[in-house]
C-alpha positions as CSV (number, residue, x, y, z in Angstrom):
1,M,0.0,0.0,0.0
2,I,2.9,2.4,0.9
3,F,4.6,1.5,-2.4
4,F,1.6,2.4,-4.5
5,S,1.2,5.7,-2.5
6,L,4.8,6.7,-3.4
7,I,4.2,5.9,-7.1
8,F,1.1,8.1,-7.0
9,V,3.0,11.0,-5.4
10,F,5.9,10.6,-7.9
11,I,3.5,10.7,-10.8
12,C,1.8,13.8,-9.4
13,L,5.1,15.6,-8.8
14,L,6.2,14.6,-12.3
15,G,3.2,16.3,-13.8
16,K,3.9,19.5,-11.9
17,V,7.7,19.7,-12.4
18,M,8.8,20.6,-15.9
19,A,12.1,21.3,-17.6
20,A,12.7,24.0,-20.2
21,V,15.8,25.0,-22.3
22,K,16.3,28.7,-22.6
23,L,18.9,30.9,-24.3
24,Q,20.6,33.2,-21.8
25,H,20.9,36.0,-24.4
26,S,18.1,37.9,-26.0
27,W,19.5,37.5,-29.5
28,S,17.2,36.3,-32.3
29,Q,20.1,35.2,-34.4
30,I,23.4,33.5,-33.5
31,F,26.4,33.9,-35.7
32,T,29.5,31.7,-36.0
33,G,32.3,32.6,-33.6
34,E,30.0,33.9,-30.8
35,T,29.8,32.4,-27.3
36,I,26.4,31.4,-26.1
37,T,24.9,29.8,-22.9
38,L,21.8,27.5,-22.8
39,R,20.2,27.1,-19.4
40,C,18.0,24.2,-18.2
41,E,15.3,25.6,-15.9
42,I,13.0,23.3,-13.9
43,Q,9.8,24.9,-13.1
44,G,8.0,23.8,-9.9
45,G,11.2,22.2,-8.5
46,E,12.5,25.1,-6.5
47,G,14.4,24.2,-3.3
48,K,15.6,20.9,-4.5
49,V,19.1,19.9,-5.6
50,W,18.9,18.7,-9.2
51,K,21.2,16.8,-11.5
52,Y,20.9,17.6,-15.2
53,E,21.0,15.6,-18.4
54,W,21.4,17.1,-21.9
55,T,20.9,15.9,-25.4
56,A,22.7,18.0,-28.0
57,P,23.9,17.5,-31.6
58,N,27.5,16.6,-32.3
59,T,28.6,16.0,-28.7
60,N,29.6,12.9,-26.7
61,S,30.0,14.5,-23.3
62,P,27.2,17.0,-22.6
63,P,27.5,18.9,-19.3
64,T,25.7,17.7,-16.1
65,S,25.1,21.3,-14.8
66,S,22.1,23.5,-15.5
67,E,24.1,25.6,-18.1
68,Y,25.4,24.5,-21.4
69,R,28.1,26.9,-22.6
70,I,29.4,26.8,-26.1
71,S,32.5,28.9,-27.0
72,R,33.0,30.0,-30.6
73,V,29.9,28.5,-31.8
74,S,29.9,27.0,-35.4
75,V,27.3,25.9,-37.8
76,S,27.7,22.2,-36.6
77,H,26.2,23.3,-33.3
78,S,22.9,23.9,-35.0
79,G,20.1,21.5,-33.9
80,D,17.7,20.6,-31.1
81,Y,18.7,20.8,-27.5
82,R,16.8,19.1,-24.6
83,C,17.3,18.7,-20.9
84,R,15.8,17.0,-17.8
85,G,16.5,16.9,-14.1
86,S,16.6,14.3,-11.4
87,S,16.5,14.8,-7.6
88,D,16.3,12.0,-5.1
89,Y,13.3,10.0,-6.2
90,L,12.1,12.7,-8.7
91,L,12.9,12.7,-12.4
92,T,11.4,15.2,-14.8
93,G,10.4,14.5,-18.4
94,W,12.6,15.7,-21.3
95,S,12.0,19.4,-22.1
96,D,10.6,20.5,-25.4
97,A,13.3,20.9,-28.0
98,F,15.1,24.2,-28.3
99,R,16.1,24.8,-31.9
100,L,19.5,26.5,-32.2
101,T,20.4,28.0,-35.6
102,V,23.9,29.2,-36.2
103,S,24.5,31.4,-39.3
104,F,27.5,32.8,-41.1
105,P,27.2,36.6,-40.7
106,S,27.0,38.5,-44.0
107,K,29.8,40.9,-44.9
108,P,28.6,44.4,-44.1
109,T,27.9,46.8,-47.0
110,V,28.3,50.6,-46.9
111,T,25.6,52.4,-48.8
112,L,24.9,56.1,-49.5
113,Q,21.6,57.8,-49.3
114,P,21.1,59.4,-51.8
115,S,23.2,56.9,-53.8
116,W,25.6,59.5,-55.3
117,T,29.3,58.8,-54.9
118,Q,29.9,62.3,-56.5
119,I,28.4,65.0,-54.3
120,Y,29.2,68.7,-54.0
121,S,30.1,71.1,-51.2
122,G,27.0,72.0,-49.2
123,E,25.0,68.8,-50.0
124,T,23.8,66.4,-47.3
125,V,24.4,62.6,-47.5
126,T,23.9,59.7,-45.2
127,V,26.5,56.9,-45.0
128,R,24.8,53.7,-43.8
129,C,26.2,50.3,-42.7
130,E,24.0,47.3,-43.5
131,I,24.5,43.7,-42.4
132,Q,22.2,41.4,-44.5
133,G,20.5,38.8,-42.4
134,G,21.4,40.6,-39.2
135,E,18.6,43.1,-39.1
136,G,17.3,41.8,-35.7
137,A,20.6,41.6,-34.0
138,Q,21.8,44.3,-31.6
139,W,25.0,45.5,-33.2
140,T,27.4,48.1,-32.3
141,Y,29.1,49.6,-35.3
142,E,32.6,50.6,-36.0
143,W,33.6,53.0,-38.8
144,R,36.8,53.8,-40.7
145,A,36.9,57.2,-42.4
146,A,39.6,59.8,-42.9
147,K,37.8,62.6,-41.2
148,L,36.1,60.8,-38.3
149,N,37.9,61.6,-35.1
150,T,35.1,60.2,-33.0
151,P,33.3,57.8,-35.2
152,P,29.6,57.0,-34.4
153,T,28.6,53.6,-33.1
154,S,25.3,53.6,-34.9
155,N,24.7,52.2,-38.4
156,E,24.3,55.6,-39.9
157,Y,26.7,58.5,-40.3
158,R,25.0,61.7,-41.6
159,I,27.2,64.4,-43.3
160,I,25.5,67.7,-43.3
161,R,26.8,70.5,-45.6
162,A,29.6,68.4,-47.0
163,T,33.0,69.8,-47.6
164,E,36.0,68.6,-49.6
165,S,37.5,67.2,-46.4
166,D,34.6,64.6,-46.3
167,S,36.0,63.0,-49.4
168,G,37.6,59.6,-49.0
169,G,36.9,56.0,-48.3
170,Y,34.3,54.7,-45.8
171,S,34.0,51.2,-44.4
172,C,32.3,49.6,-41.4
173,R,31.9,46.4,-39.3
174,G,29.5,45.1,-36.7
175,R,30.3,44.1,-33.1
176,R,28.3,42.1,-30.6
177,D,29.9,41.4,-27.2
178,Y,33.2,39.9,-28.2
179,F,32.3,39.0,-31.7
180,F,33.2,41.1,-34.8
181,S,32.0,40.8,-38.4
182,E,34.3,41.4,-41.3
183,W,35.1,44.9,-42.5
184,S,33.0,46.0,-45.4
185,D,34.4,46.9,-48.7
186,I,35.4,50.6,-49.0
187,I,33.1,53.0,-50.7
188,T,34.7,56.2,-52.0
189,L,32.9,59.5,-51.6
190,T,34.0,62.5,-53.6
191,V,33.1,66.0,-52.6
192,S,33.7,68.7,-55.2
193,Y,33.2,72.4,-55.4
194,K,29.7,73.6,-56.2
195,P,29.2,73.0,-59.9
196,K,28.1,75.5,-62.5
197,A,25.5,74.4,-65.0
198,K,26.3,74.5,-68.7
199,L,23.9,75.8,-71.3
200,R,24.2,75.1,-75.0
201,A,21.9,76.3,-77.9
202,D,21.7,74.6,-81.3
203,N,21.2,78.0,-82.8
204,T,21.3,81.6,-81.5
205,A,18.5,82.9,-83.6
206,V,14.9,81.6,-83.7
207,P,14.1,80.9,-87.4
208,V,10.8,82.2,-88.8
209,G,8.0,80.0,-87.4
210,G,10.5,77.7,-85.7
211,S,12.3,77.2,-82.3
212,V,15.7,76.8,-80.8
213,T,16.7,73.8,-78.6
214,L,18.5,74.6,-75.4
215,T,20.4,71.9,-73.5
216,C,21.4,72.2,-69.8
217,S,23.9,69.9,-68.2
218,V,26.1,69.4,-65.1
219,N,29.6,68.0,-65.3
220,P,30.9,65.5,-64.6
221,S,28.4,63.4,-66.5
222,S,28.8,60.7,-63.8
223,S,26.9,62.9,-61.4
224,S,23.2,62.1,-61.4
225,G,19.8,63.0,-60.0
226,W,19.6,66.4,-61.5
227,K,16.4,68.3,-62.4
228,Y,16.8,71.4,-64.5
229,Y,15.3,74.8,-64.0
230,W,15.1,77.4,-66.8
231,Y,15.0,81.2,-66.7
232,R,14.6,84.0,-69.2
233,D,16.1,87.5,-68.8
234,E,18.7,88.3,-66.1
235,K,16.4,89.7,-63.4
236,S,13.8,86.9,-63.6
237,S,13.7,84.5,-60.7
238,E,10.6,82.7,-61.9
239,A,11.4,79.4,-63.6
240,L,9.9,78.8,-67.0
241,T,6.8,76.6,-67.3
242,T,5.2,74.6,-70.1
243,Q,3.5,77.9,-71.1
244,D,6.9,79.4,-71.9
245,A,8.7,76.4,-73.5
246,V,8.3,72.9,-74.8
247,F,10.0,70.5,-72.3
248,H,11.7,67.5,-73.8
249,S,13.8,64.9,-72.0
250,N,15.3,66.1,-68.7
251,G,17.8,68.8,-69.6
252,Q,16.3,70.0,-73.0
253,I,13.7,72.5,-73.9
254,S,12.6,74.3,-77.1
255,V,11.9,78.0,-77.1
256,S,10.5,80.3,-79.8
257,Q,10.7,83.6,-77.9
258,E,13.8,85.8,-78.0
259,G,15.6,86.7,-74.7
260,L,18.5,86.0,-72.4
261,Y,18.3,82.4,-71.2
262,R,20.1,80.7,-68.3
263,C,19.6,77.4,-66.4
264,R,20.7,75.6,-63.2
265,G,20.4,72.1,-61.8
266,G,18.9,71.0,-58.5
267,R,18.6,67.7,-56.7
268,G,17.9,66.2,-53.3
269,N,15.5,67.2,-50.5
270,P,15.9,70.0,-49.5
271,V,16.9,70.9,-53.1
272,Y,20.6,71.7,-53.6
273,Y,21.1,74.1,-56.6
274,T,24.1,74.5,-58.8
275,E,25.4,77.9,-59.8
276,D,23.5,79.5,-62.7
277,S,24.9,78.8,-66.2
278,Q,26.2,81.6,-68.4
279,S,23.5,83.4,-70.1
280,V,22.8,82.7,-73.8
281,R,21.2,85.4,-75.9
282,I,18.5,84.0,-78.3
283,G,17.5,86.4,-81.0
284,K,14.6,86.2,-83.4
285,T,15.2,85.9,-87.1
286,V,13.2,88.4,-89.1
287,T,11.3,87.5,-92.3
288,A,13.1,85.9,-95.2
289,S,12.6,89.0,-97.4
290,N,15.1,90.8,-95.1
291,R,17.9,88.3,-95.8
292,P,21.1,90.3,-96.4
293,V,23.3,90.0,-99.5
294,V,27.0,90.7,-99.7
295,T,28.2,92.5,-102.9
296,L,31.6,93.6,-104.2
297,Y,32.2,97.0,-105.8
298,P,33.7,96.7,-108.4
299,N,32.0,93.3,-108.9
300,W,35.3,91.4,-109.3
301,S,35.6,88.1,-107.3
302,E,39.4,88.1,-108.2
303,I,41.5,91.2,-107.8
304,Y,45.2,91.8,-107.7
305,R,47.6,93.0,-105.0
306,G,47.4,96.8,-104.5
307,E,43.8,97.2,-105.9
308,T,41.0,98.8,-104.0
309,I,37.6,97.1,-103.5
310,T,34.5,97.7,-101.3
311,V,32.6,94.9,-99.6
312,R,29.0,95.8,-98.9
313,C,26.2,94.3,-96.8
314,E,22.7,95.1,-98.3
315,I,19.4,94.4,-96.5
316,H,16.3,95.0,-98.7
317,G,12.8,95.6,-97.5
318,G,11.4,98.3,-95.1
319,D,13.0,101.3,-93.5
320,T,14.5,99.4,-90.5
321,E,17.7,100.7,-89.1
322,W,20.3,98.0,-88.7
323,D,23.5,97.2,-86.8
324,Y,25.8,95.0,-88.9
325,E,27.8,92.0,-88.0
326,W,30.5,90.5,-90.2
327,E,32.3,87.1,-90.4
328,T,35.4,87.0,-92.4
329,N,39.0,85.8,-92.1
330,S,40.2,89.4,-92.9
331,M,41.5,91.3,-89.9
332,I,39.8,94.5,-91.1
333,K,36.7,95.0,-88.9
334,A,33.9,97.3,-89.5
335,P,31.4,97.0,-86.6
336,N,28.0,98.6,-87.1
337,Q,28.7,99.6,-90.7
338,N,27.2,98.1,-93.8
339,E,30.4,98.3,-95.8
340,Y,34.2,98.6,-95.6
341,R,36.7,99.6,-98.1
342,I,39.9,97.6,-98.8
343,I,42.6,99.8,-100.0
344,S,45.8,98.3,-101.4
345,A,44.5,94.7,-101.1
346,S,46.9,91.9,-100.2
347,S,46.5,88.1,-100.1
348,S,45.5,88.4,-96.5
349,N,42.2,89.9,-97.7
350,S,41.3,86.7,-99.6
351,G,38.5,84.6,-98.1
352,N,34.8,84.3,-97.6
353,Y,32.7,87.2,-96.4
354,R,29.2,87.1,-95.0
355,C,27.0,89.4,-92.9
356,K,23.8,89.7,-90.9
357,G,21.8,92.6,-89.5
358,R,20.5,93.2,-86.0
359,M,17.6,95.6,-85.5
360,K,18.6,98.8,-83.6
361,S,15.1,99.0,-82.1
362,S,15.2,95.3,-80.9
363,Q,18.6,93.8,-80.4
364,H,16.9,90.3,-80.0
365,E,15.8,90.4,-83.6
366,T,18.3,89.5,-86.3
367,T,18.4,88.5,-89.9
368,E,19.7,85.2,-91.1
369,W,23.4,85.1,-92.2
370,S,23.9,86.1,-95.9
371,D,25.4,83.6,-98.3
372,S,29.1,83.9,-98.4
373,V,31.0,85.7,-101.1
374,T,34.5,84.7,-101.9
375,L,37.1,87.3,-102.6
376,T,40.5,86.2,-104.1
377,V,43.5,88.6,-104.0
378,S,46.3,87.3,-106.3
379,D,49.9,88.3,-105.9
380,N,50.3,87.5,-109.7
381,V,53.9,86.4,-108.9
382,H,55.0,83.1,-107.4
383,S,56.5,83.9,-104.0
384,A,59.9,82.4,-103.1
385,A,59.4,83.6,-99.5
386,S,57.5,81.9,-96.8
387,L,56.5,82.6,-93.2
388,T,56.3,80.0,-90.4
389,V,54.7,80.6,-87.0
390,S,55.6,78.9,-83.7
391,P,53.5,77.7,-82.0
392,D,51.5,76.8,-85.2
393,R,48.1,78.2,-84.4
394,V,46.0,81.2,-85.1
395,Q,44.8,82.1,-81.6
396,H,47.1,82.9,-78.7
397,F,46.9,84.1,-75.1
398,T,48.2,87.4,-73.9
399,S,51.9,87.1,-72.7
400,D,52.5,84.1,-75.0
401,S,55.8,83.9,-76.8
402,V,55.3,83.6,-80.5
403,S,58.0,83.4,-83.2
404,L,57.5,84.4,-86.8
405,T,60.3,83.1,-89.0
406,C,60.9,84.2,-92.6
407,E,62.4,81.5,-95.0
408,G,63.8,81.8,-98.5
409,N,67.0,82.4,-100.4
410,F,67.4,86.0,-99.1
411,T,69.7,87.7,-96.6
412,E,67.5,90.6,-95.6
413,W,64.1,90.3,-94.1
414,R,61.5,92.3,-92.4
415,V,58.1,91.2,-90.9
416,R,55.2,93.5,-91.6
417,K,51.8,93.6,-90.0
418,F,48.4,95.1,-90.7
419,S,46.7,95.7,-87.4
420,E,43.1,95.4,-86.4
421,D,42.6,99.2,-86.4
422,G,43.9,99.4,-90.0
423,R,47.5,100.5,-89.4
424,L,50.5,99.2,-91.3
425,Y,53.6,98.5,-89.4
426,S,56.8,97.9,-91.3
427,D,59.3,96.6,-88.6
428,C,59.3,94.0,-85.9
429,R,60.4,95.4,-82.5
430,R,62.4,92.3,-81.7
431,M,63.9,90.9,-84.9
432,T,66.8,88.4,-84.6
433,G,68.1,87.4,-88.0
434,S,65.0,86.2,-89.9
435,T,62.9,85.6,-86.8
436,C,60.5,88.1,-85.2
437,N,59.8,87.3,-81.5
438,I,56.5,88.6,-80.0
439,H,55.5,88.7,-76.3
440,T,51.8,88.9,-77.2
441,S,49.4,91.5,-76.1
442,K,45.9,92.4,-77.5
443,S,47.5,95.0,-79.9
444,D,49.4,92.1,-81.6
445,T,46.2,90.9,-83.2
446,A,47.0,91.5,-86.9
447,V,47.8,90.1,-90.3
448,Y,51.6,89.3,-90.7
449,W,53.8,88.6,-93.7
450,C,57.4,88.5,-94.6
451,E,59.1,90.8,-97.1
452,S,62.7,90.3,-98.4
453,G,65.2,93.0,-99.2
454,S,64.5,92.5,-102.9
455,G,60.7,92.9,-102.5
456,E,59.5,89.2,-102.4
457,F,56.5,88.7,-100.2
458,S,55.3,85.6,-98.3
459,S,51.7,84.6,-97.9
460,A,50.1,86.4,-95.0
461,V,48.8,84.8,-91.8
462,N,46.4,85.8,-89.1
463,I,47.4,86.1,-85.5
464,T,44.6,86.6,-82.9
465,V,45.4,87.3,-79.2
466,Q,42.8,86.3,-76.7
467,N,42.0,89.1,-74.2
468,D,40.1,86.9,-71.8
469,G,42.7,85.2,-69.7
470,N,40.2,82.7,-68.3
471,G,38.6,81.8,-71.6
472,P,39.6,79.0,-74.1
473,I,41.3,79.4,-77.4
474,L,40.8,77.3,-80.5
475,V,44.0,75.5,-81.6
476,S,43.8,75.5,-85.4
477,P,46.5,75.7,-88.2
478,V,47.8,79.0,-89.3
479,H,48.2,78.1,-93.0
480,P,45.7,76.6,-95.4
481,V,45.2,72.9,-95.2
482,T,45.7,70.9,-98.4
483,E,42.7,69.1,-99.7
484,G,42.8,65.4,-98.7
485,A,45.2,66.0,-95.8
486,S,44.2,65.3,-92.2
487,V,43.8,68.1,-89.6
488,S,43.1,68.1,-85.8
489,L,41.4,71.0,-84.0
490,S,41.4,71.3,-80.2
491,C,40.6,73.6,-77.4
492,S,43.1,75.0,-74.8
493,L,43.2,77.0,-71.6
494,R,46.1,79.0,-70.4
495,T,46.4,76.6,-67.4
496,Q,45.4,73.4,-69.2
497,K,46.7,72.6,-72.6
498,I,44.6,69.5,-73.3
499,L,40.8,69.7,-72.6
500,S,38.1,67.1,-72.8
501,N,34.3,67.7,-72.9
502,V,34.7,70.3,-75.6
503,F,32.0,71.2,-78.1
504,F,33.0,72.4,-81.6
505,Y,31.1,74.6,-84.0
506,H,31.5,75.0,-87.8
507,N,30.0,78.2,-89.2
508,D,28.0,78.6,-85.9
509,K,26.5,75.1,-86.2
510,L,27.2,72.6,-83.4
511,I,29.1,69.7,-85.1
512,E,28.0,67.0,-82.6
513,N,26.0,66.9,-79.4
514,D,28.6,64.8,-77.6
515,P,31.6,66.6,-76.2
516,R,35.1,65.4,-77.2
517,G,38.8,66.2,-76.7
518,E,39.5,67.2,-80.2
519,L,38.0,67.5,-83.7
520,K,39.7,65.2,-86.2
521,I,39.1,65.5,-89.9
522,S,40.9,62.6,-91.7
523,A,40.6,63.9,-95.2
524,V,39.9,67.6,-95.6
525,S,37.6,68.7,-98.4
526,K,36.5,72.1,-99.6
527,S,33.2,71.8,-97.6
528,D,35.3,71.8,-94.4
529,E,36.4,75.3,-95.1
530,G,34.9,77.9,-92.8
531,F,34.8,79.4,-89.3
532,Y,35.5,77.2,-86.3
533,K,35.2,77.8,-82.6
534,C,35.1,75.7,-79.5
535,Q,33.1,75.8,-76.2
536,Y,34.3,74.6,-72.8
537,S,32.6,75.0,-69.5
538,G,30.1,77.4,-71.0
539,R,32.9,79.7,-72.4
540,E,33.4,80.1,-76.1
541,S,36.7,80.8,-78.0
542,A,36.9,83.3,-80.7
543,Q,36.2,82.1,-84.3
544,S,39.1,81.3,-86.7
545,W,38.9,80.7,-90.4
546,M,40.3,77.4,-91.7
547,S,41.1,77.6,-95.4
548,V,41.4,74.5,-97.7
549,K,43.9,74.6,-100.5
550,V,42.7,72.7,-103.6
551,T,45.4,70.9,-105.5
552,V,45.7,69.9,-109.2
553,S,47.4,66.6,-110.0
554,G,48.9,66.5,-106.5
555,A,50.5,70.0,-106.6
556,D,49.3,73.5,-105.9
557,S,48.1,74.7,-109.3
558,S,49.4,78.2,-108.7
559,S,52.9,77.0,-108.1
560,S,53.3,74.1,-110.5
561,P,56.1,74.3,-113.2
562,V,53.5,74.0,-116.0
563,W,51.6,77.1,-114.8
564,L,54.8,79.0,-114.3
565,T,55.9,78.2,-117.9
566,V,52.5,79.2,-119.3
567,R,52.6,82.5,-117.3
568,L,56.1,83.2,-118.6
569,V,55.2,82.5,-122.2
570,C,52.1,84.7,-122.0
571,G,54.0,87.5,-120.4
572,V,56.7,87.5,-123.1
573,S,54.1,87.4,-125.8
574,L,52.2,90.3,-124.3
575,I,55.4,92.4,-124.2
576,I,56.2,91.6,-127.9
577,I,52.6,92.6,-128.9
578,L,52.9,95.9,-127.0
579,L,56.2,96.7,-128.6
580,L,54.8,96.1,-132.1
581,L,51.7,98.3,-131.4
582,L,54.0,101.0,-130.1
583,Y,56.1,100.9,-133.3
584,R,53.0,100.9,-135.5
585,C,51.6,104.0,-133.6
586,T,54.9,105.8,-134.0
587,T,55.1,105.2,-137.8
588,T,51.4,106.1,-138.3
589,N,51.8,109.5,-136.6
590,S,54.6,110.5,-139.0
591,E,52.3,110.0,-142.0
592,T,49.5,112.2,-143.5
593,F,46.2,110.7,-144.4
594,S,43.6,111.9,-147.0
595,F,40.1,110.7,-147.7
596,T,38.6,110.6,-151.2
């Protein structure tokens, strides 16, 4: 009877006393390398001394205490853990299984919000450390960054009003108790000066019934997230709307109204703005009936050295008063005049001439450019003299050193120039032998040629001195390019000889929408002749004329032996005819005539 009573008591106690496995830490995830402790708790068995048994994966000697400590846990420790306790005549049942899952921690990743690795001074960016799969874990974060003297311990590092000193590499790792994750890969953040927007126009005058396309951009092109804002006229702070322009893809609009346009870029929240672009003046082309015409008086397209000719711009229709604009490779300028007179022409006056008019009453309204008229000034004698320029380009900066060297079978030389204001200078201030050395200033913009002691002249060349020290110049050849030859045009700053992201224009037309470092023409043709200029960072160079020399049978027709022989024979024949006529006139005057 006593035996059955004890069994009954044992069963009753067994039903009230229960074992349970619990994780000592409050972590929802366990990673390899960490140290953990599992505890066997017997509920309802307080006050008794218990012995413990454990079942665990991959172990032959589980502990007999209430705690199961695992140092440097690995994936092989994953599995079900159970325990039970015994005390005197009491034995609990096995606890419910505690499922332990051990994971490899993911390598942290550094991200940027917004996701721009290129930012600008004054912008705000958040650097964030993310551990995939460890979102629920309680991590303390460590950062590596050049500027961080006291790095944060949170997963975010917010940079407000960034400066250039914030540039550099950022990496992070997570820490939990004595466990460390790997270091993340480094992400590089670049902080640059506040950028200036660039504005380009495919034309500077709105054609009749048409429009002009404007393109706004921010360099470098790798920067992203920009929205563009457009403005007309300098004092206007109101951005253009769809009522003012046709908006195309981000960064392009079409406008049909004349005015002074500018743009800027903005991104982020709050919006960070670039500096305004340079303004571009868009004029309005007047009706086709007002298209100007260039005429020559006398109407000779070929004249000879020393002759006088007048080049005139004529605009027909109406009584409108015009200001005039000329494009020509001649150095003789006539602003606001409809004509200019070339006295004692030289080969430097050869070239194409075109003009347009701008209304005096509305400077936004212009005519189209006239068709070009070609004027050829012939020396009528093959020159044995030549002039070389070093460096070999038309445009130069102020304070550049430029050498002009006369070449030919002569012992005496002088370099002559015809200046922008129409003055003729006979001597070079610094002449050494056959070389004239110039330390350039604005007054050195002129046409230059060599003259030998015996009166032989070289072909003339144009030299233009850039007055704007911060603007670019076009690097183009001084002498005409032979048809079929290759030529390369580029853009240069005083402080930087080789530029990329350059736009090139031929006769005021953008050659391609994509910027480049140089303009290469592999085989020059006559159609490549004309005015060229380049644009860099919103600044334009002056225009320079590139002439193309047409060859006959591989040689310059004006200097081939055949043509020289023909000219010599014709010249001798002409002299003989003149002598015969003179003799005939002399004998006739000595006779008396009578009519019957």
